[in-house]
C-alpha positions as CSV (number, residue, x, y, z in Angstrom):
1,M,81.8,92.0,99.4
2,R,81.0,93.2,103.0
3,F,82.0,89.8,104.5
4,T,85.2,89.6,102.5
5,A,86.3,93.1,103.4
6,W,85.5,92.6,107.1
7,L,87.4,89.3,107.0
8,C,90.4,91.0,105.5
9,A,90.4,93.7,108.1
10,I,90.0,91.3,111.0
11,L,92.7,89.0,109.8
12,H,95.2,91.8,109.2
13,V,94.5,93.1,112.8
14,A,95.2,89.6,114.1
15,A,98.3,89.2,112.0
16,S,99.6,92.7,113.1
17,L,99.1,91.7,116.7
18,A,101.0,88.5,116.1
19,L,103.8,90.5,114.6
20,L,103.9,92.9,117.5
21,L,103.5,90.3,120.3
22,L,105.0,87.1,119.0
23,L,107.2,87.6,115.9
24,R,109.0,90.8,116.7
25,K,111.6,89.2,119.0
26,G,112.6,86.9,116.2
27,L,113.0,89.6,113.6
28,P,115.4,92.5,113.0
29,P,116.6,94.8,114.5
30,N,117.3,92.2,117.2
31,T,120.7,90.5,117.1
32,I,121.0,87.2,115.3
33,E,121.8,85.5,118.6
34,A,118.7,86.8,120.2
35,R,116.6,85.9,117.3
36,V,117.9,82.4,117.1
37,A,117.3,81.9,120.8
38,Y,113.7,83.2,120.6
39,I,112.8,81.2,117.5
40,T,114.2,77.9,118.9
41,T,112.5,78.3,122.3
42,H,109.1,79.5,120.9
43,P,108.6,77.2,117.8
44,L,104.8,77.0,118.0
45,A,104.3,80.8,118.5
46,W,106.8,81.4,115.6
47,R,105.0,79.1,113.2
48,W,101.4,79.8,114.0
49,S,102.0,83.6,113.9
50,W,103.2,83.2,110.3
51,I,100.1,81.3,109.5
52,T,98.0,84.3,110.5
53,W,99.9,86.2,107.8
54,H,99.1,83.4,105.3
55,A,95.5,83.9,106.1
56,A,95.7,87.7,105.9
57,G,97.4,87.5,102.5
58,I,94.8,85.1,101.1
59,S,92.0,87.2,102.5
60,F,93.3,90.2,100.5
61,V,93.5,88.2,97.3
62,L,89.9,87.1,97.9
63,L,88.9,90.7,98.4
64,C,90.7,91.7,95.2
65,I,88.9,89.0,93.3
66,V,85.5,90.0,94.6
67,L,86.2,93.7,93.9
68,A,87.3,92.9,90.4
69,M,84.1,90.8,89.7
70,R,82.1,93.8,90.9
71,L,84.0,96.4,88.8
72,K,84.0,94.0,85.8
73,S,86.8,95.7,83.9
74,P,90.0,94.3,82.4
75,L,92.1,96.6,84.6
76,A,90.4,95.4,87.8
77,F,91.0,91.8,86.8
78,A,94.7,92.7,86.2
79,G,94.8,94.0,89.8
80,A,93.4,90.8,91.1
81,A,96.0,88.8,89.1
82,T,98.7,91.0,90.6
83,A,97.5,90.1,94.1
84,L,97.8,86.4,93.2
85,V,101.4,87.1,92.2
86,A,101.9,88.8,95.6
87,V,100.5,86.0,97.7
88,Y,102.7,83.5,96.0
89,F,105.9,85.3,97.0
90,D,104.3,86.1,100.4
91,I,103.5,82.6,101.4
92,H,106.7,81.2,99.9
93,S,108.8,83.6,102.0
94,E,106.8,82.9,105.1
95,Q,107.3,79.2,104.7
96,G,111.0,79.9,104.6
97,Y,110.7,81.8,107.9
98,M,108.7,79.0,109.4
99,H,110.6,75.9,108.3
100,V,114.1,76.8,107.0
101,L,115.3,79.8,109.0
102,P,115.0,78.1,112.4
103,K,117.5,75.4,111.2
104,L,120.2,78.0,110.3
105,I,122.8,79.8,112.4
106,G,125.5,82.4,111.9
107,E,126.2,83.7,108.4
108,S,123.8,81.2,106.8
109,F,121.1,82.6,109.0
110,R,122.0,86.2,108.1
111,E,122.1,85.6,104.3
112,F,118.9,83.6,104.1
113,D,117.2,86.1,106.3
114,R,118.1,88.9,104.0
115,W,116.7,87.0,101.0
116,L,113.5,86.3,102.9
117,D,113.2,90.0,103.8
118,V,113.6,91.1,100.2
119,E,111.1,88.4,99.0
120,N,108.5,89.2,101.7
121,A,108.6,92.9,102.6
122,G,110.1,93.7,99.2
123,V,108.7,91.7,96.3
124,A,105.4,90.4,97.8
125,N,104.6,93.8,99.4
126,F,105.4,95.6,96.2
127,F,102.8,93.5,94.3
128,Y,100.2,93.7,97.1
129,T,100.5,97.5,97.0
130,L,100.5,97.6,93.2
131,A,97.3,95.4,93.1
132,L,95.5,97.8,95.5
133,V,96.5,100.8,93.4
134,I,95.4,99.2,90.2
135,L,92.0,98.2,91.7
136,M,91.5,101.7,93.1
137,Y,92.3,103.3,89.8
138,A,89.9,100.9,88.0
139,G,87.2,101.8,90.4
140,R,87.9,105.5,90.8
141,H,84.4,106.5,89.5
142,V,82.6,103.8,91.5
143,L,84.3,103.3,94.9
144,P,83.8,105.6,97.8
145,R,86.0,108.7,97.9
146,L,87.4,107.8,101.3
147,A,88.7,104.5,100.0
148,I,90.4,106.3,97.1
149,T,91.9,108.8,99.5
150,L,93.2,106.1,101.8
151,T,94.9,104.5,98.8
152,W,97.5,107.3,99.0
153,P,98.9,106.6,102.5
154,V,98.7,102.9,101.9
155,A,100.6,103.1,98.6
156,I,103.2,105.5,100.0
157,A,103.9,103.3,103.1
158,G,103.7,100.1,101.0
159,F,106.2,101.2,98.4
160,A,108.4,102.7,101.1
161,M,108.5,99.4,102.9
162,T,109.6,97.7,99.6
163,A,112.4,100.2,99.2
164,F,113.6,99.8,102.8
165,A,113.5,96.0,102.5
166,V,115.6,96.0,99.4
167,M,118.1,98.3,101.2
168,H,117.9,96.3,104.4
169,V,116.9,99.3,106.5
170,G,115.2,97.6,109.4
171,I,114.0,100.7,111.2
172,G,112.5,102.0,108.0
173,E,110.5,98.8,107.5
174,I,109.2,99.0,111.1
175,I,108.1,102.6,110.6
176,S,106.5,102.0,107.2
177,S,104.7,98.9,108.4
178,A,103.4,100.8,111.5
179,L,101.8,103.3,109.1
180,L,100.8,100.8,106.4
181,F,98.6,98.4,108.3
182,P,96.4,100.9,110.2
183,F,95.6,102.7,107.0
184,F,95.1,99.4,105.2
185,V,92.7,98.1,107.8
186,A,90.8,101.4,107.6
187,W,90.6,101.0,103.8
188,C,89.1,97.5,104.3
189,I,86.5,98.9,106.8
190,V,85.5,101.6,104.3
191,L,84.8,99.0,101.7
192,A,82.9,96.8,104.1
193,R,80.7,99.7,105.2
194,W,80.2,100.9,101.7
195,S,79.2,97.7,100.0
196,P,75.8,96.9,101.6
197,Q,73.9,99.9,100.2
198,N,75.6,99.5,96.8
199,E,75.2,95.8,96.2
200,S,72.0,96.4,94.2
201,S,73.5,99.0,91.9
202,S,75.9,98.3,89.0
203,P,79.2,100.1,88.7
204,E,78.0,101.8,85.5
205,A,75.0,103.2,87.3
206,A,77.1,104.4,90.2
207,A,79.5,106.1,87.8
208,S,76.6,107.7,86.0
209,S,75.1,108.9,89.3
210,E,78.4,110.3,90.4
211,S,79.0,112.2,87.1
212,S,75.6,113.7,87.2
213,S,75.8,115.0,90.8
């Protein structure tokens, strides 16, 4: 699990940097005119930056699957299945950003952009956050306490982003994402640093050891 957790952390850092440095000028709260101008003049940067988010989403799904296989509980597998739902909506919306939105202007651009925002930051992000919460609850007796603690700020920021996306509050999405991803990367790193010394022990043994201490 160590490799998968580190991969997830690194890819989310890369995707966050792409958002900050390359995607931000093509996203709200910039004006539609400014966004269209940026997207049409920077097509490669726009498309490849979204691909980093494809990779980040897939890496989280892989981490959820590995974690569910380690926890070996129906609830954990439900969490991994929830992550699969999330990545479908995530990649579908990002494909829209990459290939459809650049062809639109004016009101068509505005309407499609709002739908993409709801699907990406709203629906996909909701299921990603829910998947993490389910997995952390399933592993509450096994996983490190710091990972469980970090679930709270990740969940609060994640569900807040969903609410802001549905309400089309751009500044709220920016603030919640600025809180979400650092805490999420920290969560991945905690799992990466925890797993080596625990690979040889089963979840049942870890739970027993924790309850007896």
